[in-house]
C-alpha positions in Angstrom: 14.3 14.1 -20.6 12.5 14.6 -24.3 10.2 17.8 -24.6 7.3 15.3 -25.8 7.2 13.6 -22.1 5.6 14.9 -19.3 8.1 15.8 -16.2 7.3 15.3 -12.6 7.4 19.4 -12.2 5.5 19.7 -14.7 2.2 17.8 -12.5 3.7 18.3 -9.3 0.1 20.2 -8.4 -1.8 16.9 -9.2 -3.2 16.4 -5.7 -2.4 12.6 -6.1 1.4 12.9 -7.7 1.9 15.6 -4.7 0.5 13.6 -2.0 2.1 10.5 -3.0 5.5 12.2 -3.1 5.3 13.4 0.3 4.3 10.0 1.6 7.4 8.5 -0.4 9.5 10.8 2.3 8.4 8.5 5.1 9.6 4.7 5.9 6.4 3.1 7.0 7.6 -0.6 7.1 5.1 -3.3 8.9 4.7 -2.2 12.7 7.2 0.8 12.2 3.8 3.3 10.9 4.0 5.9 13.8 5.5 8.6 11.5 3.2 7.8 8.5 0.0 7.7 11.1 1.1 11.2 12.4 1.7 12.8 8.9 -2.3 11.5 8.4 -3.8 12.5 11.3 -2.3 16.2 10.5 -4.1 16.0 7.0 -6.9 14.9 8.5 -7.3 17.4 11.2 -6.4 19.9 8.2 -9.4 18.5 6.2 -11.9 19.2 9.7 -11.9 15.9 10.8 -10.9 14.5 14.2 -8.8 11.1 13.9 -8.5 8.6 16.5 -6.2 5.7 17.6 -6.4 2.1 18.6 -4.0 -0.3 20.4 -2.8 -1.2 16.9 -1.8 2.0 16.0 -4.6 2.1 13.1 -6.2 5.5 12.2 -9.4 6.0 12.5 -12.0 8.7 11.6 -16.0 8.3 12.1 -17.4 10.5 9.5 -20.7 9.4 9.9 -20.9 7.8 13.3 -22.5 4.7 15.1 -25.0 4.6 17.5 -23.9 1.4 18.4 -21.3 -0.9 17.0 -22.9 -3.0 13.7 -25.3 -0.8 13.2 -24.9 -0.6 9.5 -21.5 0.8 9.4 -19.3 1.1 6.2 -15.4 0.9 6.4 -13.1 2.1 3.8 -9.9 1.3 4.3 -5.9 1.7 3.3 -3.1 0.1 4.9 -0.2 2.5 5.8 2.6 -0.1 5.2 5.2 -1.4 2.8 7.0 -4.2 1.6 10.1 -4.1 3.8 13.2 -6.2 4.9 13.4 -7.3 8.6 17.5 -7.9 10.2 17.3 -11.5 11.1 21.1 -12.0 11.9 24.3 -10.0 12.6 27.4 -11.7 11.0 30.5 -11.2 12.9 32.0 -8.8 10.2 28.9 -6.7 10.6 27.1 -8.0 7.8 23.3 -8.1 7.9 21.4 -11.3 7.1 17.6 -10.1 6.2 14.3 -11.8 5.6 11.4 -10.1 3.8 8.5 -8.5 5.2 5.6 -9.0 3.2 6.5 -9.6 -1.0 9.9 -8.4 -1.3 11.8 -10.7 -3.3 15.1 -9.8 -4.2 14.7 -9.4 -8.0 12.3 -6.5 -7.4 15.1 -5.1 -5.6 18.6 -5.1 -6.7 21.6 -3.9 -5.7 20.6 -0.5 -4.1 21.0 1.6 -1.2 19.0 0.9 1.5 18.1 2.6 5.0 18.2 0.4 8.5 15.8 1.7 11.1 17.5 1.0 14.9 15.9 1.9 18.2 16.7 5.5 17.9 17.6 6.5 14.4 18.7 4.7 10.8 22.0 4.3 9.1 22.3 3.1 5.5 23.7 0.4 3.6 23.7 -1.4 0.2 22.3 -4.4 -0.7 25.0 -7.2 -1.9 25.4 -10.3 -3.6 29.1 -10.1 -4.4 30.9 -10.8 -7.3 29.5 -11.5 -10.8 32.6 -13.0 -11.5 32.2 -16.8 -10.5 33.0 -20.0 -12.0 30.5 -23.0 -11.6 33.2 -24.9 -10.7 33.9 -22.6 -7.7 30.4 -21.8 -6.9 27.2 -24.1 -8.1 24.7 -21.3 -7.2 26.7 -18.7 -9.6 23.2 -18.6 -11.8 22.1 -16.5 -8.5 19.1 -18.7 -7.5 16.4 -16.1 -6.5 16.7 -16.0 -2.4 17.4 -13.6 0.6 19.9 -15.8 1.9 22.1 -15.2 -1.0 22.1 -11.7 0.2 23.0 -9.4 2.8 23.5 -5.8 3.7 27.0 -3.9 3.5 27.1 -1.3 6.4 30.8 -0.6 7.0 30.3 -1.2 10.5 31.4 -3.9 12.6 29.0 -5.9 15.1 29.7 -3.8 18.2 29.2 -0.5 16.3 25.7 -1.8 14.9 24.7 -2.6 18.3 25.9 0.8 19.6 23.5 2.5 17.0 20.4 0.6 17.6 20.5 -2.1 15.4 19.6 -5.6 15.8 17.9 -8.7 14.8 14.3 -7.4 13.6 15.5 -3.7 12.8 13.3 -3.0 9.2 15.1 -1.7 6.0 13.6 0.1 3.2 15.1 1.3 0.1 16.2 5.4 0.7 14.4 7.9 -0.4 16.7 8.3 -3.2 15.1 7.0 -6.2 11.7 5.8 -5.2 10.0 8.6 -7.2 7.5 9.4 -8.6 7.9 10.2 -11.9 5.5 11.1 -15.0 6.1 9.0 -18.3 4.6 8.2 -21.4 1.9 10.7 -23.3 1.2 13.9 -22.0 -2.8 13.5 -22.5 -3.0 9.7 -20.5 0.5 9.9 -18.7 1.9 7.1 -16.3 2.7 7.0 -13.1 5.5 5.4 -11.8 7.4 5.0 -8.2 8.4 2.4 -5.8 5.3 0.8 -4.7 2.2 2.2 -4.4 0.8 0.0 -2.0 -0.7 1.1 -0.2 0.2 4.7 -0.4 -1.7 5.2 -3.1 -5.0 3.9 -1.2 -4.1 6.0 1.5 -3.9 9.4 -1.3 -7.0 8.1 -2.1 -9.2 8.6 0.9 -7.4 11.4 1.8 -8.8 13.0 -0.8 -11.9 11.6 -0.4 -12.3 12.9 2.8 -11.5 16.2 1.2 -14.5 15.9 -1.1 -16.8 15.1 1.9 -15.2 18.5 4.1 -16.1 20.3 0.7 -19.3 18.9 0.7 -18.9 17.4 -2.6 -20.8 14.1 -1.4 -22.6 13.6 1.5 -22.6 10.0 3.0 -26.0 9.3 4.5 -25.1 5.9 6.0 -22.6 5.0 9.3 -18.8 5.8 7.6 -15.8 5.6 8.9 -12.7 5.9 6.9 -9.5 4.3 8.4 -6.3 3.7 7.5 -4.7 -0.1 9.1 -1.4 -0.9 10.3 0.6 -4.1 9.0 -1.0 -5.5 6.4 2.0 -6.9 4.1 2.7 -8.8 7.7 -0.8 -10.5 8.2 -3.6 -7.7 8.0 -3.4 -7.4 12.1 -4.6 -3.9 12.0 -7.5 -4.8 9.8 -8.7 -7.6 11.6 -8.7 -6.1 15.1 -10.3 -3.0 13.5 -12.9 -4.9 12.1 -13.1 -6.7 15.7 -14.0 -3.8 17.2 -16.2 -1.5 15.1 -18.2 -4.6 14.0 -18.9 -3.2 10.7 -21.7 -4.7 8.1 -19.6 -3.5 5.3 -15.7 -3.9 4.8 -13.8 -2.1 1.7 -10.1 -2.3 1.2 -8.7 0.2 -1.1 -5.6 -1.1 -2.6 -3.7 -1.8 -6.0 -4.8 -5.0 -7.6 -1.5 -6.6 -9.6 -1.9 -6.8 -13.7 -1.6 -10.7 -12.8 -1.3 -13.1 -16.2 -4.6 -15.0 -14.8 -6.5 -11.9 -14.4 -8.6 -10.4 -17.1 -7.2 -6.9 -16.7 -5.6 -3.8 -18.5 -3.8 -0.6 -17.3 -6.7 1.1 -19.4 -10.1 -0.7 -18.5 -10.9 1.4 -15.4 -11.0 1.0 -11.5 -11.3 -2.5 -10.4 -12.8 -4.8 -7.9 -11.7 -7.9 -6.7 -13.9 -11.2 -6.9 -11.8 -13.6 -5.4 -8.4 -14.4 -3.8 -6.6 -16.9 -2.2 -8.2 -16.3 0.8 -12.3 -15.9 -0.2 -14.7 -15.2 -3.2 -15.8 -11.7 -2.7 -19.3 -10.7 -1.6 -21.6 -10.9 -4.3 -24.4 -8.0 -3.0 -21.3 -5.2 -3.0 -20.2 -6.6 -6.2 -23.3 -5.3 -7.7 -23.5 -2.1 -5.5 -19.8 -1.4 -6.8 -21.1 -2.0 -10.6 -24.2 0.0 -10.1 -21.9 3.0 -8.9 -19.7 2.8 -11.4 -22.6 2.7 -13.6 -23.5 5.7 -12.4 -20.6 7.5 -12.7 -20.1 6.4 -16.4 -17.1 4.4 -15.6 -15.8 1.3 -16.8 -15.4 -1.4 -14.2 -13.2 -4.6 -14.0 -13.2 -7.5 -11.9 -9.9 -9.2 -10.8 -9.9 -13.0 -9.9 -6.6 -13.7 -8.4 -4.8 -16.9 -7.4 -1.8 -15.9 -5.4 -2.9 -12.4 -3.5 -5.3 -11.5 -0.7 -6.0 -8.1 0.8 -6.8 -7.2 4.2 -10.7 -7.3 3.3 -10.3 -11.3 2.5 -7.8 -11.7 5.4 -10.7 -10.5 7.8 -13.6 -12.3 6.2 -11.3 -15.2 6.4 -11.5 -14.8 10.5 -15.1 -13.8 10.2 -14.1 -10.2 11.7 -16.7 -8.9 8.8 -20.0 -10.0 6.9 -19.4 -8.5 3.4 -16.2 -7.2 1.9 -14.8 -5.8 -1.2 -11.5 -4.7 -2.8 -12.0 -1.5 -4.7 -8.7 -0.1 -6.5 -6.4 0.8 -9.3 -4.5 -1.6 -11.8 -0.6 -1.8 -11.4 2.1 -3.1 -13.1 5.4 -4.4 -11.7 3.4 -5.3 -8.4 6.0 -4.9 -5.4 8.4 -3.4 -7.0 8.8 -0.1 -9.1 5.2 0.0 -10.2 3.6 1.9 -12.4 0.0 2.6 -13.0 -2.3 5.3 -14.9 -2.3 8.5 -13.5 -6.0 9.2 -14.4 -6.7 5.5 -13.1 -6.6 7.4 -9.2 -9.2 10.2 -10.5 -11.5 7.5 -11.7 -10.9 5.4 -8.4 -11.9 8.2 -6.4 -14.9 8.9 -8.8 -16.0 5.5 -8.3 -15.7 6.0 -4.5 -17.3 8.8 -4.4 -20.9 7.5 -6.7 -20.7 4.2 -3.9 -21.2 6.7 -1.0 -23.7 8.8 -3.2 -25.7 5.4 -3.9 -29.6 5.9 -3.1 -31.5 5.1 -0.7 -33.2 2.0 -0.5 
């Protein structure tokens, strides 16, 4: 790597990078977030908080407890799951057919090594699409329509051997750890961070750093506050819906990334972002104003996104009437649901925005 470019090792002590690297070690597909949850509980206890869990597997950290549900509670949450694949069928020759779990498309993953999570352990395989040396006469689909129906996973094992290893329909599939990142590229003064999907590990990282700031008394929240790490966002936001029905917060803020979508007026260098509208809902105008005020207090530029083809834990919860006011606060990322890229400084700016929001002056 040229000397002018920062290496990962040169910035490994940045808290966001080092935490992301540890989280990238842990497969966390929808429905299989238990290892991530265990890691987070260990980190949270080390900060002096006592996390709890609920029936879905959400990790819940009461920071400023409420006396009763709905008592002006604010919940900040990031989801623990990542986009993945699910085995749908096992062919007689042992090929694994797959469907996506969340927004994972073949052109984002390509032919690469993956880990298949079985009942007890895991095995490796390679995402395959066959030879490229095919004439149109031999195969009318030789231009490779982008669909998982044209792909399979090669494991080298028979159907019977796969069954012995606990690989059945429903098994989750994620890229292996090698090659996930993180990497730093670009200018040393304002580097870009790249990794296989920040979604939503970097939201998780931000909330861990926020808990650390609270534990050090850098900020002292005065309103009821819970920080949560939810399950199964990619599969329909089940964890957030369950959490919000149970806690009945007044405000729910999903801490997540924001795609650099063509229809959105966003840039990587434009500062933190809040969502104004997405596929499921218009976001709460009173919260938009509060976040703008928080950004102004912190001296941060604030971007607003309108997204036609995205939704969040927040809007999905609002859509089912589980929360009265909701917002997404996050960072802008390129190559969403793929090998994502964002400014490293964007994660510090997001943390500063959330600190300012929690330090909101009393009315």
